[in-house]
C-alpha positions, 0 to 999 in steps of 0.5 A, a space after each residue: 140153567 137158562 140160556 145155556 149153549 149145551 155142548 153135550 159131548 165131543 163130536 157134537 155141535 154146540 147148541 143155541 141158547 136153551 134150558 138145562 135142568 138138574 134135579 137131585 143131582 141128575 140131569 133131567 131136562 135139556 132144551 125144555 122149560 123147567 116147572 117153576 116151583 118155589 124151590 127151583 133155583 134159576 141161573 141165567 148163563 147168558 149164552 155161555 157154553 156148558 160142557 160135562 165136568 172136566 177131569 184132571 188126571 194128574 195132580 199132586 197134593 204135596 204143598 204145605 197148604 194141604 196138610 193144614 187140617 185145623 178149623 182155622 185153615 178152612 178158608 186157606 185150604 178152600 182158596 187153594 182148592 178153588 185156585 188149583 181145581 174148581 176155577 179150572 173147571 175140574 169136578 174130578 181129579 186124580 192125585 198121583 202121589 201125595 201123603 195118604 194122611 193128607 189126601 184122605 183127610 182132604 177127601 173126608 172134609 169135602 165129603 162132609 161138606 166142610 169144604 167145596 171140592 171135586 171128586 178126588 181119587 188118590 194113588 197114595 204115596 206111589 211105588 218106586 224101584 228099590 233105591 229109586 226115590 226121584 231126585 226132585 222128591 228128596 227135598 220134600 221127603 226127609 231122609 229119615 222117612 224115606 224108608 216109608 216110601 214103598 220100594 219093593 224088591 220082590 213081586 211078593 213085596 209089590 203085591 203087599 205094597 199095592 194091597 196096603 195102599 188100597 186098604 189105606 184109601 187109594 183107589 188107583 196105583 202109581 208105579 215109577 217104572 222109570 225113576 229119575 234118580 239124578 237129572 241124567 239117570 233113570 232107574 227102571 223098576 224090575 219087570 217082575 216087581 211091576 208085573 206083580 203090582 199090576 196083577 194085584 191092583 187089577 185083582 182088586 179092581 184098581 187102575 195102574 198109572 206108570 211114570 215111564 221117563 224113557 225107553 226102558 221105563 216104558 218097556 217095563 210099564 208095557 210088559 207089566 200091563 199098566 193101564 196108563 202112562 202118567 207122562 209122555 216119556 221125555 227121553 223119547 229115544 227108542 220109544 216110538 215102537 213102544 208107544 205104538 204098542 201102547 196105543 194098540 193095546 188101549 193104554 191111555 196117555 196123560 201128556 203133561 206137556 207144559 210141565 216139561 216146559 215149565 220145570 225142565 226146559 223150554 228149549 224147542 230142541 227138548 220139547 219137539 221130540 216130546 210133542 212128536 211122540 204124543 202126535 205119533 201116539 195119537 196117529 196110532 189110535 192112542 187115547 189121551 186123558 188130560 192132566 197137568 202135574 199141577 202141585 209138582 208144577 206150580 203153575 195153575 193156568 191150564 191154557 199152556 197145556 191145552 195149547 201145547 196139546 193142540 200143537 201136537 195135533 189135537 183139535 178142540 173136540 179131541 181136547 174136550 174128549 180128553 177132559 171129559 168122556 175119555 177119563 170117564 170111559 177109562 174108569 168105567 164111569 157111566 154117570 159122567 163124561 157127557 151131558 145127557 138125561 140121567 147123568 150126574 150134574 157135574 158141569 163146567 161152564 166156559 166163559 165164552 158165548 161162541 159156538 165155535 169154541 177154541 182150545 184156549 176157551 177151555 181154560 176160561 171157566 165161568 162156573 163149576 157144578 158138582 151134582 147140580 150144585 154150583 161149587 165155584 164161584 161161591 159168589 154166585 151161590 
């Protein structure tokens, strides 16, 4: 890649135009000229900014397009992958709740090269409190299949549910420690059930995300020892000391701020306490990883989420950290999260030539690379 302004990691300055070399999927040169072999492919980025590949740590693959496994459906599914993920710069995504058969099939098609797509980690169907199916899922899940959704009553059942999901291809675990069974009522998961689920997940090397919703759901999540909160609790009353505790423990937060505005209410009276809760969490040293809840939320554009996070006190380096190095660190992935010699060539090219990148610029993606191969847009291949 020639004429690339390389932003190697958060906290560092964007470089002037220079060369970036990727060979056999790994970064092998920064600021050096590549040997001109016949097999070397050159891309002139015309001064655009290159960062490590972005992560989206909260998506859902529940829309009808993802269940299209026919050969004729390749172009349709590819267009959906491009729109939701690749055109937004995402090289790694976390599916925090979908039908395992659908997601596993998509993962296999990407790995086989049938589709261009990101690295995908899935939580399978997720685990809910007993009789705690969220009200917004009832239209998606027919009543006669709801028994298939894991909702253990005992710690033993929770351990079995986790083990079953991980054997079925899940790499992470999602717990609804606070489930909105109606728009006004949150049902918490039993602490003993949540704790047993976390213990089994950790025993098997999996990270656990919790959907907290309110004070009680957040308390259950922390008592159980989860690794991340999949949202800021939108009912923030009484959550301040709990979120401070989460920050001190190293529990990560996926804000999903724009999802609340898009699907619940854009009323500032509703949103302001949520933004404040995120800002307080960060001031306590809390670490944030980026996620949008796209798939549940129909909007694909990442700019509103980035701007909402900026309003909560996150500067552009904090945002880059949430998109790159923080999720890589969270998953102990020492091959991604920065641009350095020997790391994977998972890269996001921003459509800006400015060395003073602004938050909104992180939503303007020119190209996306996975293991050094341009996976979006296909027209540049």
